[in-house]
LOKOL-763711 format. One line per 3 residues: number of its first residue (from 1); for each residue z, y negated, x of C-alpha. Coordinates in nm, 4 decimals, padded with zeros to 6 digits, always signed. Last residue first. Layout:
<rs>
NUM) Z:Y:X | ...
</rs>
This chain:
<rs>
302) -15.8680:-01.3881:-01.0448 | -15.9512:-01.2787:-00.6897 | -16.0249:-01.6138:-00.5033
299) -15.6791:-01.6192:-00.3407 | -15.7284:-01.2712:-00.1977 | -15.9985:-01.3208:+00.0342
296) -15.8030:-01.5846:+00.2032 | -15.5055:-01.3628:+00.1692 | -15.7670:-01.0758:+00.3856
293) -15.8771:-01.3781:+00.6530 | -15.4885:-01.4695:+00.6919 | -15.4001:-01.1191:+00.7792
290) -15.7407:-01.0428:+00.9875 | -15.5844:-01.3404:+01.2321 | -15.2606:-01.2027:+01.2736
287) -15.4286:-00.8968:+01.4105 | -15.7878:-00.9383:+01.5230 | -15.7971:-00.6350:+01.6013
284) -15.7845:-00.4650:+01.3057 | -15.4460:-00.2327:+01.1523 | -15.3398:-00.4239:+00.8773
281) -15.0325:-00.2807:+00.7367 | -15.0133:-00.3124:+00.3220 | -14.7283:-00.3456:+00.0959
278) -14.7477:-00.1398:-00.2452 | -14.6216:-00.2168:-00.6296 | -14.8337:+00.1035:-00.7985
275) -15.0811:+00.0840:-01.0950 | -15.3880:-00.0820:-00.8441 | -15.3652:+00.1221:-00.5770
272) -15.6853:+00.3192:-00.6416 | -15.8331:-00.0300:-00.6739 | -15.6491:-00.2765:-00.4500
269) -15.7465:+00.0016:-00.1919 | -16.1195:-00.0057:-00.2765 | -16.1027:-00.4216:-00.2520
266) -15.9859:-00.3885:+00.0470 | -16.2520:-00.1561:+00.1858 | -16.5530:-00.3662:+00.0467
263) -16.3959:-00.6579:+00.1240 | -16.4093:-00.5115:+00.5156 | -16.1145:-00.5571:+00.7615
260) -16.1214:-00.7843:+01.0419 | -16.1914:-00.7188:+01.4199 | -16.2783:-00.3285:+01.3380
257) -16.1175:-00.0523:+01.4455 | -16.2695:+00.2632:+01.6598 | -16.2913:+00.5623:+01.4511
254) -16.5938:+00.4775:+01.3337 | -16.6551:+00.6336:+00.9681 | -16.7593:+00.3400:+00.7623
251) -16.9770:+00.2143:+01.0589 | -16.9656:-00.0070:+01.4097 | -16.5947:-00.1150:+01.3972
248) -16.4551:+00.1020:+01.1254 | -16.2035:-00.0792:+00.9061 | -15.8203:-00.0442:+00.8944
245) -15.5689:-00.0295:+00.6027 | -15.2382:+00.1524:+00.5976 | -15.0473:+00.1597:+00.3390
242) -14.6659:+00.1383:+00.2559 | -14.4658:+00.2746:-00.0996 | -14.2195:+00.0711:-00.2238
239) -13.8842:+00.0571:-00.0544 | -13.5243:+00.1932:-00.1681 | -13.5973:+00.5591:-00.0982
236) -13.5338:+00.8186:-00.2895 | -13.8895:+00.7724:-00.4805 | -14.1026:+00.6906:-00.1409
233) -14.2788:+01.0579:-00.1795 | -14.3694:+00.9784:-00.5007 | -14.6333:+00.7096:-00.3939
230) -14.8619:+01.0389:-00.2444 | -14.7904:+01.2424:-00.5290 | -14.9688:+00.9701:-00.7310
227) -15.1942:+00.8792:-00.4606 | -15.3441:+01.2316:-00.4238 | -15.6296:+01.2244:-00.6366
224) -15.7324:+00.8693:-00.6350 | -15.8235:+00.9471:-00.2421 | -16.1120:+01.1292:-00.3431
221) -16.1218:+01.4922:-00.1884 | -16.4489:+01.5897:+00.0240 | -16.3017:+01.9166:+00.1603
218) -16.3085:+01.8180:+00.5092 | -16.1169:+01.4729:+00.4645 | -16.1177:+01.3401:+00.7566
215) -16.2455:+01.0006:+00.8767 | -16.2446:+00.8724:+00.5327 | -15.8812:+00.9599:+00.5147
212) -15.7701:+00.7909:+00.8569 | -15.9735:+00.4882:+00.6889 | -15.6657:+00.4870:+00.3839
209) -15.3999:+00.5588:+00.6078 | -15.1312:+00.6649:+00.3569 | -14.8000:+00.6124:+00.4857
206) -14.6002:+00.9258:+00.3015 | -14.2527:+00.9457:+00.2687 | -14.0627:+01.2527:+00.3897
203) -13.9051:+01.4654:+00.1492 | -13.9166:+01.7580:+00.4581 | -14.0523:+02.0249:+00.2169
200) -14.2773:+01.9142:+00.0406 | -14.3077:+01.6403:+00.2966 | -14.5100:+01.8446:+00.5218
197) -14.6988:+01.9823:+00.2133 | -14.8093:+01.6081:+00.1872 | -14.8646:+01.5795:+00.5410
194) -15.1555:+01.8440:+00.4989 | -15.2510:+01.7026:+00.1916 | -15.3281:+01.3573:+00.3640
191) -15.4995:+01.5345:+00.6527 | -15.3661:+01.6802:+00.9618 | -15.6493:+01.7669:+01.2005
188) -15.8686:+01.3835:+01.3644 | -15.7948:+01.0903:+01.1576 | -15.4252:+01.1117:+01.1224
185) -15.2515:+01.1214:+00.7856 | -14.9036:+00.8874:+00.8631 | -14.5440:+01.0004:+00.7899
182) -14.2934:+00.8067:+00.7379 | -13.9068:+00.8426:+00.9668 | -13.6056:+00.5775:+00.9175
179) -13.3570:+00.8610:+00.6897 | -13.4261:+01.1224:+00.9277 | -13.3178:+00.9114:+01.2358
176) -13.0409:+00.8598:+01.0036 | -12.9562:+01.2233:+00.9248 | -12.9882:+01.3703:+01.2783
173) -13.3230:+01.6178:+01.4093 | -13.2615:+01.9538:+01.2912 | -13.5065:+01.8780:+01.0106
170) -13.7731:+01.7841:+01.1874 | -13.8089:+02.0338:+01.4448 | -13.8762:+02.3084:+01.1638
167) -14.0864:+02.1118:+00.9633 | -14.2928:+01.9979:+01.2712 | -14.2502:+02.3443:+01.4364
164) -14.4279:+02.4963:+01.0675 | -14.7254:+02.2705:+01.0772 | -14.8164:+02.3686:+01.4538
161) -14.7707:+02.7348:+01.3174 | -15.0137:+02.7127:+01.0165 | -15.2428:+02.4849:+01.2686
158) -15.3269:+02.7379:+01.5191 | -15.5362:+02.6456:+01.7944 | -15.2939:+02.3480:+01.9360
155) -15.3115:+02.1428:+01.6047 | -15.1278:+01.8578:+01.7460 | -14.9097:+01.5859:+01.6326
152) -14.7602:+01.5183:+01.2661 | -14.8650:+01.1581:+01.3038 | -14.5421:+00.8568:+01.2907
149) -14.4180:+00.5937:+01.1503 | -14.0594:+00.4371:+01.1453 | -14.0128:+00.2217:+00.9598
146) -13.6610:+00.0031:+00.8026 | -13.5869:-00.2800:+01.0238 | -13.2931:-00.4347:+01.0312
143) -13.2951:-00.5420:+01.4129 | -13.0298:-00.3250:+01.5078 | -13.1227:-00.0283:+01.3268
140) -13.4605:-00.0899:+01.4344 | -13.4036:-00.0650:+01.8033 | -13.1982:+00.2428:+01.7947
137) -13.4300:+00.4170:+01.5225 | -13.7176:+00.3859:+01.7694 | -13.4515:+00.4675:+02.0809
134) -13.3511:+00.7625:+01.8487 | -13.7196:+00.8741:+01.7986 | -13.8092:+00.8292:+02.2191
131) -13.5023:+01.1419:+02.2411 | -13.6368:+01.3446:+02.0078 | -13.9745:+01.2934:+02.1594
128) -13.8892:+01.4077:+02.5013 | -13.6974:+01.6988:+02.3453 | -14.0189:+01.7626:+02.2249
125) -14.2409:+01.7032:+02.5040 | -13.9809:+01.9208:+02.7359 | -14.0150:+02.2079:+02.4826
122) -14.3563:+02.2878:+02.4953 | -14.5129:+02.4101:+02.1899 | -14.5549:+02.0156:+02.0682
119) -14.4835:+02.0158:+01.6898 | -14.2539:+01.6713:+01.7335 | -14.5138:+01.5105:+01.9435
116) -14.3960:+01.1252:+02.0427 | -14.6244:+01.0814:+02.3251 | -14.8721:+00.8900:+02.1041
113) -14.6613:+00.6219:+02.0740 | -14.3703:+00.5467:+01.8120 | -14.4637:+00.2877:+01.5488
110) -14.2321:+00.0473:+01.4508 | -14.1233:-00.1072:+01.1164 | -14.0180:-00.4376:+01.0302
107) -14.0382:-00.5259:+00.5985 | -13.9159:-00.9017:+00.5697 | -13.6630:-00.9938:+00.3648
104) -13.6351:-01.3517:+00.4787 | -13.2714:-01.3778:+00.5226 | -13.2799:-00.9772:+00.6350
101) -13.5548:-01.0100:+00.8987 | -13.4030:-01.3491:+01.0581 | -13.0972:-01.2805:+01.0820
98) -13.1804:-00.9029:+01.2418 | -13.3802:-01.1383:+01.4596 | -13.1299:-01.3882:+01.6124
95) -12.8976:-01.0870:+01.6356 | -13.1427:-00.8969:+01.8516 | -13.1628:-01.1853:+02.0725
92) -12.7428:-01.1526:+02.1065 | -12.7638:-00.7913:+02.1952 | -13.0363:-00.9017:+02.4423
89) -12.7893:-01.1798:+02.6217 | -12.4355:-00.8934:+02.5736 | -12.5991:-00.6323:+02.7074
86) -12.4190:-00.2936:+02.6223 | -12.6637:-00.1578:+02.4258 | -12.9111:-00.2561:+02.7138
83) -12.7128:-00.0180:+02.9316 | -12.6649:-00.1052:+03.3174 | -12.4915:+00.0252:+03.6141
80) -12.8129:+00.1342:+03.7562 | -12.9735:+00.4996:+03.8968 | -12.8834:+00.7326:+03.6385
77) -12.9857:+00.5542:+03.2726 | -13.2655:+00.3624:+03.5041 | -13.3761:+00.7328:+03.6924
74) -13.3408:+00.8743:+03.2946 | -13.5724:+00.7161:+03.1873 | -13.4675:+00.5848:+02.8186
71) -13.4318:+00.2216:+02.8882 | -13.8293:+00.2606:+03.0166 | -13.9561:-00.0616:+02.8070
68) -13.8097:-00.2141:+02.5885 | -14.0503:-00.3693:+02.3409 | -14.2579:-00.0948:+02.4306
65) -14.2932:+00.0486:+02.1123 | -14.4268:-00.2852:+02.0037 | -14.2839:-00.4290:+01.6806
62) -14.5079:-00.4084:+01.3285 | -14.4836:-00.6801:+01.1006 | -14.3987:-00.7742:+00.7434
59) -14.3340:-01.0849:+00.5859 | -14.6173:-01.3023:+00.6648 | -14.6169:-01.6164:+00.4164
56) -14.7863:-01.8400:+00.6821 | -14.4414:-02.0266:+00.7994 | -14.2835:-01.7019:+00.7942
53) -14.5457:-01.5623:+01.0172 | -14.4837:-01.7888:+01.3049 | -14.0708:-01.7148:+01.2859
50) -14.1318:-01.3578:+01.2844 | -14.4008:-01.4235:+01.5853 | -14.1503:-01.6697:+01.7731
47) -13.8597:-01.4051:+01.7378 | -14.0825:-01.0711:+01.8181 | -14.1460:-01.3355:+02.1534
44) -13.8038:-01.3819:+02.2048 | -13.7490:-01.0228:+02.2547 | -14.0368:-00.9526:+02.4523
41) -13.9343:-01.2415:+02.7208 | -13.5810:-01.1386:+02.7048 | -13.6839:-00.7609:+02.7898
38) -13.8943:-00.8622:+03.0603 | -13.6230:-01.0285:+03.1752 | -13.3719:-00.7652:+03.1620
35) -13.6256:-00.5161:+03.3739 | -13.6295:-00.8136:+03.6633 | -13.2107:-00.7890:+03.6293
32) -13.2575:-00.4421:+03.7038 | -13.3659:-00.5031:+04.0652 | -13.6266:-00.6391:+04.2435
29) -13.7630:-00.3172:+04.4600 | -13.6101:-00.0343:+04.2246 | -13.7258:-00.2224:+03.9253
26) -14.1117:-00.2423:+04.0664 | -14.1012:+00.1275:+04.1192 | -14.0611:+00.2200:+03.7633
23) -14.2511:-00.0185:+03.6518 | -14.2749:-00.2556:+03.3750 | -14.4168:-00.3881:+03.0639
20) -14.4072:-00.7551:+02.9147 | -14.5268:-00.8656:+02.5684 | -14.7719:-01.1475:+02.5870
17) -14.7426:-01.5526:+02.5755 | -15.1834:-01.6250:+02.6115 | -15.1186:-01.6057:+02.3334
14) -14.9094:-01.7139:+02.0489 | -15.1918:-01.7926:+01.7598 | -15.2960:-01.3743:+01.8190
11) -14.9703:-01.2806:+01.7494 | -14.9558:-00.8826:+01.9164 | -14.7012:-00.5882:+01.7768
8) -14.9134:-00.4971:+01.4032 | -14.9762:-00.6284:+01.1080 | -14.8814:-00.7605:+00.8153
5) -14.8989:-00.7475:+00.3949 | -14.5819:-00.7644:+00.1159 | -14.6577:-00.7155:-00.2100
2) -15.0172:-00.5483:-00.2991 | -14.9953:-00.4456:-00.7572
</rs>
């Protein structure tokens, strides 16, 4: 049965407020307080989004990976006498967010960007990916979050070797970081079957993206054949399985996201997960409005 439902990053009802990014040259031009102001804005926006979510019975949310822009950049670290982990104002707001998350049992997650590639043959890319995962872990830990979703990465003309590289790099990560990582099937390279194999070697819980499975299912296997195995990957956590749902913009196999979730896609995921408790992350262009629309639909389902 569907438990919690949420969306990613942007709240359309709170616009024009938005998350601020930052350019490195702007920090050199205006000083480190310019970056601090951006970060503080972002944190207050997350806090207000969570409060809005609670008023609307939404208890699942994905925090932007750009919440604290450039804080891991070596130039910022080396050239400025400042560290976000020692900034009292930033830590105070993060503590407020953590209190909200804990009090209302919100499932909080992050999704590192496409440059986080553990199976890259380029050692520098892998090194930076590990740094980025540690950054996401540090934020989630302070905000009382618990899910850090990643993709396997590229194939690099040899999927078997790429798969093995991912397994080897992942198994060398710090246990704290590993404890938050969840692996998602993608819409191009690594199928549900592929990520289940990786999970069997790493114990990573699998986040099923059901639209990705539609787009990347070369053997035409019905997802129902994998559901039990996917659910089993979560057994060693204190969490129920997490799934992603989206609808193609122009057609059923369009990888671009629609504004809202089609009723047929929602009905299908409820059907295949009928025997299990699960949480659902909505990936739709209209974000919070798409979640409210699903909640309205669910009220009319017996």
